[in-house]
N, C-alpha and C positions, 0 to 999 in steps of 0.2 A: 505494499500499499503507499503509496506515494503522500508526502506531507503537505500539508496548507501551503508552506511556501512554497514548495515544489511546484505546486499546481500554481500559484501567483505569479510566479516567475514566467511560467508556460503561457499562463493568461495577454503577458505584455511582449512575448515573444511571437503569439498566433496574433495582437495588434499590430504588428509592425509585420509580418510576411500579408495582413489583410489588406495595409497601406501601400505596400510595394506591389500586390497585386491589382489596389486601385487604381493605381497612374498606370499600370501597363493598360486596364481595361477601361482607361477615362471616365469621365465624370457616372456616377451608377446613385441612381434617384431612390435611395433608399435610407431611411432615417426614422428608425427603431430602437424601444429601448432591449437589451438584452440580458439575458439571465444565464450564468453555468452551475448549476447546483453538482456539487461533488456527493453522491448517496452515501457512499462510503466513510466518509470523513463528518460529514452532518455540516458543512460549508458551502459556500457560496460566495459569488462575485457576479458583479454586475458593471453596464457600461452601458452606451449609447451608440448606437453603428451609424454615422452619419456620411453621407457622399464615399460610404466606402472606407472608413476610419471607424476604429473601437475606438473611443474615446472615455473620457472620465469611469476610468475602472476603477473600484475601488470594491472592498469586502462587505459581504451579507448579502442577502436573498432580495432582490425586485420582484415581488407576488404578481405583479401586473404586467411584466416582461411582455412584450409583443413578440417575440422570439426566445425561447428558454431551452435550454440543453440540460440534460439528467444524466449523469455519468458517473462512472466511478472513475477514481485518480488514476491509475493507471491506465485507462483505458483513454482520457481524457489527455496524459499525457504523450500518448502514442498517437493519437491524432495530430497533435501539434507537430510531435516530432515526421509525422508523413508517414508513419508507421501503421495507421487505421485507416481505412477507406471510409467515410463518412456514410456514405450510402449502403456499406454492405453493414457496420455496426448500426444502422438505423432497421433495416429487414432483419437482423439477426437479435434484435432486443436488446444487444450490448448498452446501447443508447436511444433516449427517448428526445424528440424536439417536437418543442411545442410552437407553431409558426403558422402562420398563413402560406398555401401553397403558392402565391405568388411570391414571394418573399424568400420563401426557400429557393425558387431558381434564380432570382436576381443573386441570392446569398452565395448559389454556386457558383456563379462566375468569378467571385473573388476567393473561393477555395481552390 
């Protein structure tokens, strides 16, 4: 099981990767609150995805987040490292994503 600090660092790594991909994709019209819930740690992070950039990352959950990811800490680290495919993880039940299907299509461009 990964630590909360490792997951926090991974969250910022994910933000950096999304920002790089957003630059490559051009302007992305997506402004949503995001929550990442680490089910095995009982911890969460939240922030805002705007223009392809994940900003204002902070500890704690946002129960009203428009995009919410529920995942075990080790699977989250694997996702950020690129060792775990998001679509396969969702299909297998390793991860749960709550979001509008259109938002997922836009978000997929960033990953």
